[in-house]
C-alpha positions in Angstrom: -48.7 -16.4 -144.3 -45.8 -14.0 -144.3 -46.4 -10.3 -144.3 -45.0 -9.8 -147.8 -47.4 -12.2 -149.3 -50.4 -11.2 -147.3 -53.4 -9.8 -149.2 -54.8 -6.5 -148.1 -58.5 -6.7 -147.2 -60.4 -3.4 -146.9 -61.7 -3.2 -143.3 -65.1 -2.0 -144.6 -65.6 -5.4 -146.2 -63.8 -7.5 -143.5 -66.0 -6.2 -140.7 -69.1 -7.6 -142.4 -67.7 -11.1 -142.5 -69.3 -13.6 -140.1 -67.9 -16.9 -138.8 -70.8 -18.6 -140.5 -69.7 -17.2 -143.9 -66.2 -18.4 -143.4 -67.4 -21.9 -142.5 -69.7 -22.0 -145.5 -66.9 -21.0 -147.8 -64.5 -23.5 -146.3 -67.2 -26.2 -147.0 -67.3 -25.1 -150.6 -63.6 -25.2 -151.1 -61.7 -28.2 -152.6 -59.0 -30.2 -150.8 -56.4 -27.5 -151.7 -58.5 -24.8 -150.0 -59.5 -23.2 -153.3 -62.9 -22.2 -154.6 -63.8 -21.1 -158.1 -65.0 -17.5 -158.9 -68.4 -18.6 -160.1 -69.0 -20.6 -156.8 -68.0 -17.6 -154.7 -70.1 -15.2 -156.8 -73.1 -17.5 -156.3 -72.5 -17.6 -152.6 -72.4 -13.8 -152.4 -75.6 -13.5 -154.3 -77.4 -16.2 -152.2 -76.2 -14.5 -149.0 -77.2 -11.0 -150.3 -73.7 -9.6 -149.7 -71.4 -7.7 -152.1 -68.7 -9.8 -153.9 -66.1 -7.9 -151.9 -67.5 -9.2 -148.6 -67.5 -12.8 -149.9 -63.9 -12.3 -151.0 -63.0 -11.0 -147.6 -64.7 -14.0 -146.0 -62.7 -16.3 -148.3 -59.4 -14.5 -147.4 -60.2 -14.7 -143.6 -61.1 -18.4 -144.0 -57.8 -19.1 -145.8 -59.5 -20.1 -149.1 -58.1 -18.9 -152.4 -60.2 -17.9 -155.3 -59.2 -19.3 -158.8 -60.5 -19.2 -162.3 -61.7 -15.6 -161.8 -62.6 -13.9 -165.1 -64.1 -10.7 -163.8 -61.6 -9.6 -161.2 -64.2 -9.4 -158.4 -62.0 -11.1 -155.8 
């Protein structure tokens, strides 16, 4: 990913991401490394983490969030 297209992730959220979270999100992603917003919100709720942490985990895992209606990610 080039520097100009790189998404900023707040370090407060990024530091809470675990390797297990990233692997779990990768497992939920489709063949194009995308996951829907409702799936990622449910993941965050199940893990007991803020949506921003789940979003940071997806970013670090290289998974893009799509069909997002609320702007959480």
